[in-house]
BAVO-7291 format. One record per atom (N, C-alpha, C): atom name; residue in one letter; x, y, z. Coordinates in pm, whole numbers. Atoms other than C-alpha are relative to their C-alpha. Layout:
BEGIN
+------+------+--------+--------+--------+
: atom : rest :     px :     py :     pz :
+------+------+--------+--------+--------+
:   CA :    A :      X :      Y :      Z :
...
+------+------+--------+--------+--------+
//
This chain:
BEGIN
+------+------+--------+--------+--------+
: atom : rest :     px :     py :     pz :
+------+------+--------+--------+--------+
:    N :    M :     38 :     87 :    108 :
:   CA :    M : -12063 :  11133 :   3997 :
:    C :    M :    118 :    -21 :    -94 :
:    N :    R :   -108 :     31 :     93 :
:   CA :    R : -11826 :  10960 :   3756 :
:    C :    R :    -22 :     70 :   -132 :
:    N :    K :      8 :    -57 :    134 :
:   CA :    K : -11747 :  11108 :   3417 :
:    C :    K :    -46 :   -108 :    -96 :
:    N :    F :     41 :     91 :    104 :
:   CA :    F : -11913 :  10949 :   3118 :
:    C :    F :    118 :    -30 :    -89 :
:    N :    K :   -103 :     33 :     96 :
:   CA :    K : -11695 :  10773 :   2865 :
:    C :    K :    -44 :     57 :   -135 :
:    N :    L :     37 :    -70 :    122 :
:   CA :    L : -11720 :  11013 :   2571 :
:    C :    L :    121 :     12 :    -91 :
:    N :    H :   -106 :    -14 :     98 :
:   CA :    H : -11520 :  11039 :   2252 :
:    C :    H :    -41 :    108 :    -98 :
:    N :    G :     28 :   -105 :     95 :
:   CA :    G : -11501 :  11349 :   2035 :
:    C :    G :     37 :    -44 :   -141 :
:    N :    G :    -29 :     30 :    140 :
:   CA :    G : -11494 :  11337 :   1657 :
:    C :    G :    -33 :    119 :    -87 :
:    N :    K :     27 :   -110 :     92 :
:   CA :    K : -11521 :  11558 :   1350 :
:    C :    K :   -149 :     29 :    -10 :
:    N :    G :    142 :    -20 :     21 :
:   CA :    G : -11895 :  11503 :   1315 :
:    C :    G :    -82 :     -4 :    126 :
:    N :    G :     76 :      7 :   -124 :
:   CA :    G : -11989 :  11479 :   1682 :
:    C :    G :     75 :    -75 :    108 :
:    N :    S :    -61 :     75 :   -108 :
:   CA :    S : -11921 :  11236 :   1963 :
:    C :    S :    -61 :   -140 :      7 :
:    N :    A :     50 :    136 :    -20 :
:   CA :    A : -11972 :  10876 :   2073 :
:    C :    A :      1 :    -31 :    148 :
:    N :    I :      7 :     42 :   -139 :
:   CA :    I : -12077 :  10727 :   2405 :
:    C :    I :    -14 :   -151 :      6 :
:    N :    T :     20 :    143 :    -23 :
:   CA :    T : -12062 :  10376 :   2543 :
:    C :    T :   -118 :    -16 :     95 :
:    N :    V :    124 :     19 :    -73 :
:   CA :    V : -12393 :  10250 :   2677 :
:    C :    V :    -20 :   -148 :     29 :
:    N :    R :     48 :    134 :    -33 :
:   CA :    R : -12507 :   9935 :   2857 :
:    C :    R :   -149 :     11 :     24 :
:    N :    V :    146 :     -9 :     -5 :
:   CA :    V : -12880 :   9884 :   2808 :
:    C :    V :    -57 :   -112 :     87 :
:    N :    T :     77 :     97 :    -78 :
:   CA :    T : -13109 :   9712 :   3057 :
:    C :    T :   -144 :      8 :    -48 :
:    N :    P :    138 :     -3 :     51 :
:   CA :    P : -13434 :   9623 :   2877 :
:    C :    P :   -101 :    -46 :    104 :
:    N :    R :    113 :     41 :    -86 :
:   CA :    R : -13774 :   9557 :   3037 :
:    C :    R :      7 :     59 :    141 :
:    N :    A :     -7 :    -68 :   -130 :
:   CA :    A : -13718 :   9806 :   3317 :
:    C :    A :   -136 :     62 :     32 :
:    N :    R :    124 :    -68 :    -40 :
:   CA :    R : -13995 :   9977 :   3514 :
:    C :    R :    -17 :    134 :    -68 :
:    N :    R :      5 :   -130 :     66 :
:   CA :    R : -13904 :  10311 :   3361 :
:    C :    R :    128 :     21 :    -79 :
:    N :    T :   -116 :    -32 :     81 :
:   CA :    T : -13666 :  10451 :   3103 :
:    C :    T :     76 :    113 :     69 :
:    N :    E :    -79 :    -97 :    -76 :
:   CA :    E : -13380 :  10635 :   3273 :
:    C :    E :    148 :    -33 :     -8 :
:    N :    V :   -142 :     25 :    -21 :
:   CA :    V : -13007 :  10675 :   3322 :
:    C :    V :     10 :    -62 :    139 :
:    N :    A :     -8 :     71 :   -128 :
:   CA :    A : -12939 :  10419 :   3596 :
:    C :    A :    126 :     36 :     76 :
:    N :    E :   -128 :    -29 :    -65 :
:   CA :    E : -12573 :  10488 :   3668 :
:    C :    E :    109 :     15 :   -104 :
:    N :    V :   -121 :     -3 :     82 :
:   CA :    V : -12229 :  10553 :   3528 :
:    C :    V :     94 :   -103 :     61 :
:    N :    L :    -84 :    109 :    -48 :
:   CA :    L : -12014 :  10243 :   3558 :
:    C :    L :    146 :     46 :     18 :
:    N :    E :   -142 :    -31 :    -28 :
:   CA :    E : -11647 :  10237 :   3671 :
:    C :    E :     77 :     42 :   -124 :
:    N :    D :    -75 :    -29 :    122 :
:   CA :    D : -11523 :  10242 :   3311 :
:    C :    D :    -56 :    118 :    -79 :
:    N :    G :     59 :   -115 :     67 :
:   CA :    G : -11740 :  10543 :   3219 :
:    C :    G :   -119 :    -32 :    -88 :
:    N :    T :    116 :     40 :     78 :
:   CA :    T : -12009 :  10343 :   3042 :
:    C :    T :   -127 :     45 :     72 :
:    N :    I :    127 :    -46 :    -57 :
:   CA :    I : -12359 :  10484 :   3094 :
:    C :    I :    -98 :   -116 :     -6 :
:    N :    R :    101 :    106 :     -3 :
:   CA :    R : -12613 :  10223 :   3206 :
:    C :    R :   -136 :     67 :     -8 :
:    N :    I :    132 :    -58 :     23 :
:   CA :    I : -12955 :  10311 :   3070 :
:    C :    I :   -104 :   -111 :      2 :
:    N :    R :    112 :     94 :     -5 :
:   CA :    R : -13274 :  10127 :   3157 :
:    C :    R :   -107 :     46 :    -98 :
:    N :    V :    112 :    -31 :     89 :
:   CA :    V : -13550 :  10109 :   2897 :
:    C :    V :   -114 :    -97 :     28 :
:    N :    T :    117 :     84 :    -28 :
:   CA :    T : -13902 :   9974 :   2936 :
:    C :    T :    -25 :   -102 :   -110 :
:    N :    A :     25 :     87 :    114 :
:   CA :    A : -13903 :   9810 :   2594 :
:    C :    A :     72 :   -134 :     13 :
:    N :    P :    -66 :    131 :     -1 :
:   CA :    P : -13823 :   9439 :   2550 :
:    C :    P :    109 :     -5 :   -109 :
:    N :    P :   -109 :      9 :     99 :
:   CA :    P : -13509 :   9333 :   2358 :
:    C :    P :    -38 :    -87 :   -120 :
:    N :    V :     43 :     77 :    118 :
:   CA :    V : -13703 :   9196 :   2060 :
:    C :    V :    -35 :     95 :   -113 :
:    N :    E :     33 :    -75 :    121 :
:   CA :    E : -13740 :   9323 :   1704 :
:    C :    E :     47 :    145 :      4 :
:    N :    G :    -57 :   -134 :     -3 :
:   CA :    G : -13524 :   9629 :   1777 :
:    C :    G :    -73 :     99 :     89 :
:    N :    K :     78 :    -92 :    -84 :
:   CA :    K : -13769 :   9773 :   2031 :
:    C :    K :     85 :     68 :    106 :
:    N :    A :    -86 :    -61 :   -102 :
:   CA :    A : -13507 :   9829 :   2302 :
:    C :    A :     95 :    102 :    -64 :
:    N :    N :    -87 :    -95 :     70 :
:   CA :    N : -13273 :   9995 :   2050 :
:    C :    N :    -76 :    127 :    -36 :
:    N :    A :     82 :   -116 :     35 :
:   CA :    A : -13553 :  10222 :   1929 :
:    C :    A :    -30 :     84 :    124 :
:    N :    A :     26 :    -72 :   -125 :
:   CA :    A : -13638 :  10312 :   2290 :
:    C :    A :    124 :     74 :     48 :
:    N :    L :   -126 :    -65 :    -39 :
:   CA :    L : -13271 :  10389 :   2361 :
:    C :    L :     23 :    126 :    -84 :
:    N :    I :    -20 :   -116 :     88 :
:   CA :    I : -13246 :  10619 :   2058 :
:    C :    I :    -99 :    111 :     34 :
:    N :    E :    101 :   -100 :    -35 :
:   CA :    E : -13572 :  10794 :   2149 :
:    C :    E :     33 :     68 :    133 :
:    N :    F :    -35 :    -56 :   -131 :
:   CA :    F : -13460 :  10839 :   2511 :
:    C :    F :    118 :     96 :    -12 :
:    N :    L :   -118 :    -86 :     12 :
:   CA :    L : -13118 :  10979 :   2419 :
:    C :    L :    -33 :    128 :    -77 :
:    N :    A :     39 :   -119 :     75 :
:   CA :    A : -13268 :  11216 :   2161 :
:    C :    A :    -78 :     96 :     89 :
:    N :    D :     79 :    -83 :    -90 :
:   CA :    D : -13516 :  11341 :   2420 :
:    C :    D :     89 :     63 :    109 :
:    N :    A :    -87 :    -49 :   -108 :
:   CA :    A : -13255 :  11372 :   2698 :
:    C :    A :     99 :    106 :    -51 :
:    N :    L :    -97 :    -94 :     56 :
:   CA :    L : -13010 :  11553 :   2468 :
:    C :    L :    -66 :    116 :    -75 :
:    N :    K :     77 :   -103 :     70 :
:   CA :    K : -13285 :  11764 :   2308 :
:    C :    K :     46 :     17 :   -145 :
:    N :    I :    -37 :      1 :    141 :
:   CA :    I : -13195 :  11664 :   1953 :
:    C :    I :    -96 :    -93 :    -75 :
:    N :    R :     83 :     90 :     81 :
:   CA :    R : -13368 :  11484 :   1665 :
:    C :    R :     53 :   -143 :      8 :
:    N :    K :    -39 :    141 :     -4 :
:   CA :    K : -13364 :  11104 :   1666 :
:    C :    K :     97 :    -35 :   -113 :
:    N :    S :    -88 :     29 :    114 :
:   CA :    S : -13189 :  11110 :   1328 :
:    C :    S :    146 :     32 :     30 :
:    N :    R :   -138 :    -33 :    -37 :
:   CA :    R : -12878 :  11248 :   1502 :
:    C :    R :     60 :   -100 :     98 :
:    N :    V :    -46 :    104 :    -92 :
:   CA :    V : -12850 :  10941 :   1729 :
:    C :    V :      3 :   -132 :    -76 :
:    N :    E :    -12 :    127 :     73 :
:   CA :    E : -12720 :  10614 :   1584 :
:    C :    E :     81 :   -100 :     81 :
:    N :    I :    -76 :    108 :    -63 :
:   CA :    I : -12612 :  10285 :   1735 :
:    C :    I :     97 :    -51 :   -106 :
:    N :    V :   -100 :     37 :    100 :
:   CA :    V : -12285 :  10215 :   1553 :
:    C :    V :     68 :   -132 :     31 :
:    N :    A :    -54 :    132 :    -36 :
:   CA :    A : -12179 :   9901 :   1741 :
:    C :    A :    -85 :    -58 :    112 :
:    N :    G :     73 :     67 :   -106 :
:   CA :    G : -12356 :   9644 :   1956 :
:    C :    G :   -150 :     -3 :    -19 :
:    N :    V :    144 :     -3 :     28 :
:   CA :    V : -12696 :   9650 :   1786 :
:    C :    V :    -71 :   -119 :     63 :
:    N :    R :     65 :    120 :    -53 :
:   CA :    R : -12769 :   9295 :   1904 :
:    C :    R :     39 :    -33 :    144 :
:    N :    G :    -44 :     27 :   -136 :
:   CA :    G : -12599 :   9314 :   2244 :
:    C :    G :    -50 :    106 :     97 :
:    N :    L :     36 :    -97 :   -103 :
:   CA :    L : -12648 :   9499 :   2569 :
:    C :    L :     96 :    117 :      4 :
:    N :    D :   -101 :   -105 :      3 :
:   CA :    D : -12325 :   9697 :   2532 :
:    C :    D :      6 :     60 :   -139 :
:    N :    K :     11 :    -69 :    128 :
:   CA :    K : -12339 :   9958 :   2257 :
:    C :    K :     91 :    122 :     -5 :
:    N :    I :    -64 :   -129 :     24 :
:   CA :    I : -12148 :  10247 :   2108 :
:    C :    I :   -102 :     81 :    -79 :
:    N :    V :    102 :    -85 :     61 :
:   CA :    V : -12383 :  10532 :   2020 :
:    C :    V :     67 :    128 :    -49 :
:    N :    S :    -53 :   -121 :     61 :
:   CA :    S : -12286 :  10812 :   1784 :
:    C :    S :   -104 :    112 :     12 :
:    N :    I :     84 :   -118 :    -10 :
:   CA :    I : -12426 :  11160 :   1844 :
:    C :    I :     57 :    102 :   -100 :
:    N :    T :    -46 :    -90 :    106 :
:   CA :    T : -12397 :  11381 :   1534 :
:    C :    T :    -15 :    146 :     42 :
:    N :    D :      0 :   -146 :    -18 :
:   CA :    D : -12311 :  11751 :   1563 :
:    C :    D :     -9 :     48 :    144 :
:    N :    L :    -11 :    -44 :   -139 :
:   CA :    L : -12269 :  11760 :   1942 :
:    C :    L :    137 :    -44 :     51 :
:    N :    S :   -131 :     33 :    -55 :
:   CA :    S : -11928 :  11775 :   2107 :
:    C :    S :    -15 :    -91 :    122 :
:    N :    A :      2 :     86 :   -119 :
:   CA :    A : -11839 :  11530 :   2383 :
:    C :    A :    -35 :     81 :    124 :
:    N :    G :     30 :    -85 :   -115 :
:   CA :    G : -11851 :  11816 :   2633 :
:    C :    G :   -146 :     39 :      8 :
:    N :    E :    142 :    -37 :      2 :
:   CA :    E : -12200 :  11920 :   2524 :
:    C :    E :    -88 :   -120 :     34 :
:    N :    V :     74 :    122 :    -35 :
:   CA :    V : -12326 :  11560 :   2544 :
:    C :    V :      7 :    -22 :    151 :
:    N :    Q :    -19 :     15 :   -144 :
:   CA :    Q : -12181 :  11537 :   2896 :
:    C :    Q :    -90 :     98 :     77 :
:    N :    R :     79 :   -102 :    -68 :
:   CA :    R : -12350 :  11863 :   2999 :
:    C :    R :   -149 :    -29 :     -9 :
:    N :    R :    143 :     25 :     17 :
:   CA :    R : -12690 :  11774 :   2856 :
:    C :    R :    -47 :   -126 :     75 :
:    N :    L :     39 :    120 :    -76 :
:   CA :    L : -12694 :  11422 :   3003 :
:    C :    L :      2 :     27 :    149 :
:    N :    Q :     -6 :    -34 :   -142 :
:   CA :    Q : -12587 :  11558 :   3341 :
:    C :    Q :   -120 :     85 :     40 :
:    N :    D :    120 :    -81 :    -25 :
:   CA :    D : -12866 :  11815 :   3320 :
:    C :    D :   -124 :    -89 :     12 :
:    N :    W :    115 :     91 :     -6 :
:   CA :    W : -13117 :  11536 :   3247 :
:    C :    W :      2 :    -78 :    132 :
:    N :    I :    -12 :     76 :   -125 :
:   CA :    I : -12986 :  11332 :   3543 :
:    C :    I :    -39 :     88 :    119 :
:    N :    D :     29 :    -91 :   -111 :
:   CA :    D : -13004 :  11634 :   3775 :
:    C :    D :   -151 :     31 :      8 :
:    N :    R :    145 :    -30 :      4 :
:   CA :    R : -13363 :  11715 :   3665 :
:    C :    R :    -83 :   -119 :     48 :
:    N :    N :     81 :    119 :    -27 :
:   CA :    N : -13482 :  11356 :   3712 :
:    C :    N :     44 :    -76 :    124 :
:    N :    E :    -53 :     66 :   -120 :
:   CA :    E : -13285 :  11264 :   4025 :
:    C :    E :   -104 :    -12 :    111 :
:    N :    S :     93 :     -3 :   -113 :
:   CA :    S : -13562 :  11356 :   4265 :
:    C :    S :   -129 :    -79 :    -24 :
:    N :    D :    124 :     76 :     30 :
:   CA :    D : -13834 :  11152 :   4088 :
:    C :    D :     -4 :   -133 :     69 :
+------+------+--------+--------+--------+
//
């Protein structure tokens, strides 16, 4: 599996995400060539529903509160930069990989 595109910072880390709304299920679909994580969400891209679903999914997958996940760029587009507060890039990588491994067989 490819490495995620993660960036470390003083207050946490940031990931690049490409969202696919209106999917059958919410899941990590793949890691693209450039390290961007493609995440499918069941919510439609209207009134911030897909963004809310993305934040809820990432908080659940990373086992953190939703308040620690913030879309800092790309709120209106499919490509986003998501900030994760108080988690290092390495820890985000480990937790997302754990989620992928747990849900791979579904």
